[in-house]
N, C-alpha and C positions, 0 to 999 in steps of 0.2 A: 356303265358308268352311269348315274345318276346326279340332276341338279338340285331339284328342290322336291320334297315329300314323293320321291322316286321314280318322277319324270323324267324320260330320257334327255341328256343334254342336247341331243337334235333339236328339239324346240327353243332351246333358249341361246342357239348362236353357236353352235358348233358345226363341223365342217358337214354339211347335209349333202357333199357327195361323196361321202362313203359308204359303201357298199358293204359294210360288216354287220350291219344288224340285219336283224331275220323278220322274214313275214309277217310271221306272228305279231313281231312287236310294232311293225308298221300298221298291220291292220288296227290293232292294239290301240297305236294312238291317235287312230283315223276315225275310230269308234268313239274314243274319248271327245274329238271334237265335236262329231255330230250330235253327242249327248251333251256336250255343254260342261264337261267336266274342267277342260281345257282354259275355258274361260274365269270357272272359279279359280283354278288354283293361280291363273294368272294374275287375276284379283288379289290373291292372298300373298302370291310372290311380291309384289309390287307394292302392295300395303305393309309388307314388312321390310321392304328397304326403302319408302319412306320411312317408317316408324324408325329403322337405325340410324338415318339419315340424321334425324331430330334429336334421336339421345346422343349422336355425337356434336350436332349444332350445341346443346344445351350443354354438355361436359366440357366444350371451347369455351364457352362463354363463361361458364364457373371459372376454367383455369386462368381466363384472362383478368375477371374481378377478383381473384387470389394475387395473382402479380402485379394489381394495381393497388391491392391493400397491402400487399409486402414492401413494395415500395414506398407508400406512405410511412409505413411502420419502419420501415431503413432510415429515412430521411428524418421522423421525430425523436428515432433512440440518435442517431446522432447529435440531433440538436442537444436533447439534453444529457448528453454525455460532455458535451462542450459547457453546460451549464454547471454541471456537478465539478468538473474541472477546474473550471473558473471559482468556487469556491475553495476547494481541495486545495489547492496553492498554499491559503494560510495568509495572504498580504492582506486581505479586507481585515483580518481579526487583531494585526500588529498595532493598530493604534499608534496614536502619538505624546509621545511623554512630555510635560510641561517642567521646562529643567528648573524653575522657580519650585514651584508645590509640589512636585511627582508624579502631580494626578496625570493621569491617561484617558486621551479623547479619541472616543471611533467615528467614526465616516457611519454615523448611523443609516443616513440618506442613502449611500450608497449600498452599505448591507441589503437593504431594504429592498433596493433594485434590483441585487444581485440575488437575491433570497427570491423574489417575485418571478425573474426569469425561470429560475430553476424551477417553482412549483408549478409554472404555465407548461413548462416542456416536460413534467414530469405528467401531468393530467393529460396533454394531448397525446404523449406517447402511450398511455391508459386507453383511449380514445381509437388509438389507429390499430393499435395490437388487441381490441376487441372485434374487431372486424376477419381479423387474420383467424385461417382453419389450422395453420400448420402447428402440431403439438408441442415442437420444441422451442417454437417464439413464446409458445402462450405457457409454458413451463418456465422458463427462464423470466416472462413478466410476471408471474403468481409469486417465483423469489422474492423478486425486487419489492413486489407490494409484501411478503411477508416481512421484511428486512424492514421496511418504513414501519410498520405496526408493533415490532418488537423495539421500536425506537422513539412510540408513540409520547412518554410521556415524556422524555428528555425534548421531543419536537414541540411539545406543545407549551413546554417553558419557555422556549426561542419565539413564540408565535405561530407556529404553525399546526394546526387540526388537522385532523384523517375524518372523510366524512363517508357515510354507511356506502356510499359507490368508489370507496379507496381512494376517492378526488383528496388533494391536498389545499388548504386554503391558508392563507397570509392574513394575519392581522398585524395592519402597519403599526399602532400603537403600544402592542404589545413587545413587536422587534425593538422599536428605538428604546425600551426599556430593560432588554434581554441581558441575563447574566452572560457575559463576553465569555465565561469559561465556558459552562455550556453550547456559546456558539463553536469555540474552537473544538471541542468534543465531539461535536457533530460532523462540524465541516473541515475542519483543516487536518491535513494528515495521509499518511499510505491506509491507517486503518480505521478511518472514520466510514462516516455513514454515507457521506457525500461519496467516498472514494469506490464502497461497494457498488453504490447507484452507475457511477462509472464505468466501473468493471462490468456491470450486468449489461447497461445501455448497450457494452462497445458486443456484447457476447447475441445481444437482440440484432443489431445491424447484421453481423456478419453472417447470422444465420437465416435474416430476412434475407441476405444478396446471396448466399448460397443455396437457397430454394429456389429464391427466383431462375438462377442460374440451369437449375435442373430443369424446373417448368420451362425454360424458353428451349430445352436441348441443344442449348452451349456447351463448347468445351470438351478438352479430346485427354489424353493422357500422353505425358513425354517417355520418352525410353528410361526416362529413370523413376517413373512414376509419378512424376507431378501431373497436376489436372489444370490445365490451361481455360478458360473460361471464359464467357462473353463479358464487355466490359457494364458497368452500370448504366453509363450513357448510349450503351448498343438495346442494353434490357427498355430502357425506358423509350428508346426509339420504337421498339418492337410492338409496345403495348397501343401507340395513337397514333 
């Protein structure tokens, strides 16, 4: 049996009291010691072990960084879902009707505040996802970007523009003068743009969480085939 480059295991720590090897093998090992071959092989052996250790350390650091980025993406996706849901419920766009004049007034200050929160959450989630290397998370993020671009004309009408970096910007003056029907189309109801963003943010959060658990090696299958995994708190604690 050999250990490295065909050298006998006896040199690298196997049972030296064994008498199973032949005399020629012992003489061969002795000759290798005399001419310096063993020293060269030892240097090569431990150099390789050291290289393997560094590679393993690098992989650990990469994994730790990916876990940190996924945790941040999950957190930002949760905040985006919350911001989108606050728009989706439609209460902001109901307005108050004046009984005498019949005119409907809207709380444009609160609408602007909620839209700004949504835009900030959207941009923060893009920043977080940009640092992730998990394909499934990136695919969902790209889908969300595509959905936003497909609504660019309508978003512009209500004061939200899309930059070259895919980030959103709010024009507060334009929001205060925006057509509320366009607002409702974009942000109110289960089929609205904000509802789609909310759903995609939830998927991104779930995918980030499941990948985190996989990278952390936590979880087991039950006898019903269900998979029990670590909690997010436990994952967070494992990073720091």
